[in-house]
C-alpha positions in Angstrom: -10.7 -15.2 -14.4 -7.7 -17.4 -13.1 -6.0 -17.6 -16.4 -6.0 -12.8 -16.2 -4.8 -13.3 -12.6 -1.8 -15.7 -14.0 -0.9 -13.3 -16.8 -0.9 -10.5 -14.0 0.6 -12.4 -12.1 3.3 -13.4 -14.1 3.8 -9.6 -16.0 4.2 -8.2 -13.0 6.8 -10.9 -11.7 8.9 -10.1 -15.0 8.0 -6.3 -14.4 10.0 -7.1 -11.2 13.2 -9.2 -12.3 13.5 -6.5 -14.8 14.0 -3.3 -12.4 15.7 -5.7 -10.0 18.3 -6.4 -12.4 18.5 -2.4 -13.5 18.8 -1.6 -10.1 21.3 -4.3 -9.5 23.1 -2.5 -12.4 22.3 1.0 -10.9 24.2 0.4 -7.7 27.1 -1.3 -9.4 27.8 2.2 -11.6 27.3 4.4 -8.7 29.9 1.7 -5.9 31.9 1.7 -9.1 31.6 5.1 -9.9 32.9 5.5 -5.7 35.6 3.3 -6.0 37.2 5.4 -8.5 36.8 8.1 -7.0 40.5 8.8 -6.5 39.4 11.2 -3.5 37.1 13.4 -5.7 34.5 14.9 -3.7 31.7 15.9 -6.4 32.2 11.9 -7.9 32.0 10.3 -4.6 29.0 11.7 -4.2 27.6 10.5 -7.3 28.3 7.3 -6.1 27.1 7.6 -3.1 24.1 8.9 -4.8 23.5 6.5 -7.6 24.0 4.0 -4.8 21.0 4.7 -2.4 18.6 5.9 -5.7 19.4 2.0 -6.4 18.2 0.9 -3.3 15.7 2.9 -2.7 14.3 1.8 -6.5 14.4 -1.5 -5.1 12.9 -1.8 -2.2 9.8 0.4 -4.1 9.7 -2.1 -6.3 9.4 -5.0 -3.6 6.2 -2.5 -2.2 4.9 -2.3 -5.4 4.9 -5.9 -6.4 3.5 -6.9 -2.5 0.4 -4.5 -2.9 0.1 -5.7 -6.1 -0.3 -9.2 -4.8 -2.7 -7.8 -2.2 -5.3 -6.0 -4.4 -5.0 -9.6 -6.4 -5.6 -11.7 -3.6 -8.3 -9.5 -2.5 -10.0 -9.4 -6.4 -9.8 -13.2 -6.4 -10.6 -14.1 -3.0 -12.9 -11.6 -1.5 -12.8 -12.4 2.3 -16.7 -11.6 2.9 -18.6 -13.2 4.8 -22.2 -13.6 2.9 -23.8 -16.2 5.0 -24.8 -13.7 7.8 -27.6 -14.9 9.6 -30.4 -12.0 9.8 -31.8 -11.2 13.5 -34.2 -14.0 14.3 -37.4 -12.5 15.1 -38.9 -12.7 18.4 -41.5 -15.3 19.0 -45.0 -14.0 20.6 -44.8 -15.4 24.1 -47.6 -17.4 25.2 -50.6 -15.2 27.3 -52.7 -16.8 30.1 
């Protein structure tokens, strides 16, 4: 089980790195479009849209990474108290 969780964690880390690199590249592309627009409103809007999409994608990837980590922690090390004592049975009181 330890190897499986480590493998999944490694794969998620690699995918997050790839998504981050693509997101940064897309953000740079959007900034390039915006800076080279020379006042053309359509190209400026395309650049802003590309930058906002890149930021949203990076944030979404980070949230997905957090969700995967929470689920993996819950599956690997569940916080369930199994040793709950059963209710004590009442002891009969002696009668005189």
